[in-house]
C-alpha positions as CSV (number, residue, x, y, z in Angstrom):
1,M,108.1,88.3,94.6
2,N,111.3,89.2,96.6
3,A,113.2,90.5,94.3
4,I,110.3,92.5,93.2
5,L,109.5,94.7,96.7
6,N,113.5,94.7,96.6
7,I,113.6,96.7,93.4
8,A,110.2,98.6,95.1
9,F,112.5,99.6,98.0
10,Y,115.1,100.3,96.4
11,L,114.1,102.6,94.0
12,I,111.8,104.5,97.1
13,G,115.4,105.0,98.4
14,I,116.8,107.0,95.7
15,L,114.0,109.2,94.4
16,L,113.8,110.2,98.7
17,D,117.7,110.6,97.5
18,L,116.8,112.0,95.2
19,L,114.1,114.4,96.1
20,K,116.4,115.4,99.2
21,F,119.4,116.2,97.0
22,A,116.2,118.7,95.2
23,L,115.6,119.9,98.3
24,V,120.0,121.2,98.6
25,L,120.1,122.4,95.2
26,R,118.1,124.5,95.0
27,A,118.2,125.8,98.5
28,F,121.8,126.9,97.7
29,L,120.4,127.9,94.0
30,S,118.8,130.2,95.6
31,W,120.6,132.0,96.5
32,F,122.6,133.0,93.3
33,I,121.0,132.5,91.1
34,S,118.3,134.5,88.9
35,P,114.5,132.9,90.2
36,F,113.2,133.1,86.3
37,N,116.3,130.8,85.8
38,K,114.6,127.9,84.1
39,F,116.5,124.8,85.6
40,Y,115.3,127.0,88.9
41,R,112.5,126.6,87.8
42,V,112.1,123.5,87.6
43,L,113.6,122.7,90.7
44,Q,110.8,124.4,92.5
45,T,107.9,122.7,90.3
46,V,110.0,119.7,92.0
47,T,110.1,120.9,96.0
48,E,107.8,123.1,96.2
49,P,105.0,120.8,97.2
50,M,106.8,119.6,99.5
51,I,108.2,123.3,101.3
52,A,105.2,124.4,100.9
53,P,103.1,122.9,104.1
54,F,106.3,124.1,106.0
55,R,105.9,127.6,105.2
56,P,102.7,128.0,107.9
57,L,105.0,126.3,110.7
58,A,108.3,127.9,109.8
59,M,106.9,131.6,109.8
60,R,105.2,131.0,113.0
61,L,108.6,129.5,114.9
62,T,110.7,132.9,113.2
63,N,107.3,135.7,113.1
64,G,109.2,136.2,109.9
65,R,111.7,137.8,111.8
66,L,114.1,135.4,110.1
67,P,116.1,136.1,106.3
68,I,116.1,132.6,105.1
69,D,113.3,131.0,104.8
70,L,114.0,126.9,107.4
71,A,110.6,125.3,105.5
72,P,113.6,123.6,103.4
73,L,115.2,121.8,105.8
74,F,111.9,122.1,107.5
75,A,111.1,119.6,104.7
76,F,114.3,118.0,104.4
77,F,114.1,116.9,107.9
78,A,110.8,115.1,106.9
79,L,111.6,113.3,103.6
80,M,115.0,112.0,105.7
81,L,112.0,110.5,108.1
82,L,110.5,108.7,105.8
83,Q,113.0,107.4,104.2
84,Y,114.2,106.3,107.2
85,L,110.5,104.7,108.0
86,V,110.9,103.3,104.8
87,N,113.5,100.8,106.0
88,I,112.4,100.3,109.4
89,A,109.0,98.9,106.9
90,Q,111.5,97.4,104.6
91,N,113.3,95.7,107.5
92,I,109.9,93.7,109.2
93,L,108.6,93.2,105.4
94,W,112.3,90.8,105.1
95,R,111.6,89.6,108.7
96,A,108.0,88.1,107.8
97,L,109.1,86.6,104.8
98,Y,112.8,85.1,105.6
99,F,112.3,83.9,109.7
């Protein structure tokens, strides 16, 4: 049981790291490649569900005056927070099982 939980938390951590990497890669590539590029379209498909909820917040904070979209940055911070909460849950569960 403990091994399964360790593997599950490890896989969740890897998934969150990959999602953060995809967000950074999308933001970086948006400056250099066409939005019709096949690889970029795949990145959009993967990352857009994470970014879309933060677009209204970014527009409200900047009043649409900034030339960059802050929504990916907010999504990145949300993923960091989620990863932190997963680590806390893992620590709590580990202490409950071993103490």
